C-alpha positions in Angstrom: -9.5 264.8 83.0 -6.3 266.3 82.3 -4.8 269.0 85.1 -4.6 272.9 82.9 -3.0 275.8 84.4 -3.3 279.4 83.1 -0.9 282.2 83.1 0.0 285.5 81.1 -3.4 287.7 82.5 -2.9 290.6 84.0 -3.6 294.7 83.5 -3.1 296.5 80.3 -4.3 300.0 78.7 -6.6 299.5 75.5 -4.8 299.0 72.4 -2.5 296.8 74.2 -1.4 293.0 74.0 -0.8 290.4 76.0 -0.6 286.2 75.2 -2.0 283.6 77.7 -1.2 280.4 77.9 -2.2 277.1 79.5 0.0 273.9 80.2 -1.2 270.7 81.1 0.9 268.7 84.2 0.6 265.5 83.9 -0.2 264.1 80.4 0.3 265.5 76.7 -2.4 267.8 75.2 -2.3 266.2 71.6 -5.4 264.5 71.8 -7.2 267.1 73.5 -9.2 269.7 71.1 -9.1 272.7 73.4 -10.7 275.9 73.7 -10.8 279.1 75.5 -13.5 280.7 77.4 -14.3 284.4 79.1 -16.4 284.8 82.4 -16.7 289.0 82.9 -18.6 289.9 86.4 -21.8 289.1 86.6 -22.4 287.4 83.0 -21.8 283.8 81.5 -19.3 281.9 81.1 -19.0 282.6 77.4 -16.8 281.1 74.4 -13.4 282.8 72.7 -11.4 280.5 70.3 -11.0 276.6 69.9 -8.3 274.7 68.5 -8.3 271.2 67.0 -6.1 268.4 68.4 -3.7 268.6 65.6 -3.8 272.6 65.5 -5.8 272.6 61.7 -8.4 273.9 63.0 -10.1 277.0 65.0 -12.5 279.0 65.2 -13.5 282.1 67.4 -16.2 284.1 68.4 -17.0 286.9 66.3 -15.6 289.7 69.4 -12.7 288.6 69.2 -11.9 287.7 65.6 -9.2 289.2 63.8 -7.8 290.3 66.8 -7.0 286.9 69.0 -5.4 283.7 68.0 -4.9 280.8 69.2 -2.3 278.1 68.6 -0.7 275.2 70.2 2.3 273.9 70.6 1.7 269.8 71.0 5.4 269.2 72.1 5.8 271.6 74.8 1.9 270.2 75.3 1.0 274.6 75.9 -1.7 276.1 74.1 -1.5 279.8 73.2 -4.5 282.7 73.0 -2.2 285.8 71.7 -4.9 289.0 72.6 -3.9 292.3 70.6 -6.3 295.1 70.1 -7.9 294.8 73.0 -10.4 296.8 74.7 -12.2 297.0 78.0 -14.9 294.3 77.1 -12.4 291.9 76.9 -12.2 292.3 80.4 -12.9 288.5 82.3 -11.0 285.9 83.6 -10.1 283.2 81.0 -9.8 280.0 81.4 -8.3 277.5 79.3 -10.3 273.9 79.1 -9.7 270.3 77.2 -11.7 268.3 75.3 -11.0 264.8 74.3 -12.8 263.4 71.1 -15.1 265.8 69.0 -15.5 268.9 68.3 -17.9 271.6 70.5 -17.5 275.2 71.0 -19.7 275.2 73.7 -18.5 275.3 77.9 -20.4 271.9 78.4 -18.3 269.8 76.0 -15.2 270.6 77.7 -14.3 268.0 80.3 -11.3 270.1 82.0 -10.9 273.2 83.0 -8.0 275.8 84.7 -8.5 277.7 87.6 -9.0 280.3 85.7 -6.3 284.3 85.2 -7.6 287.5 85.1 -7.0 290.1 82.4 -8.4 293.3 83.1 -8.5 296.1 80.2 -8.3 300.0 81.3 -9.8 302.6 79.0 
């Protein structure tokens, strides 16, 4: 288990940008595959993006392809989610998650989670 803390959420107008950060405490993230998920009110948690431990493999939900970019800085033990061209339907609580070993795009595959950060996109 690794402790994760997200930051960078907030209120933004449609078409705007935000960058979310996910920092680990107590240990490096360099051996973890990392993911971002989101959950809107009344909806199930859904996959947004994932990045492999090396940074060489990424994957995105169709709804965010071309607008969101996941990246990582293992030296700073931080993972980022750059969100551009935001839409009202991107409004949700965004969660960072870590997985040790193996590649997964489902929430069940991740064992460590942050507390979430709220992203609200106004129209």
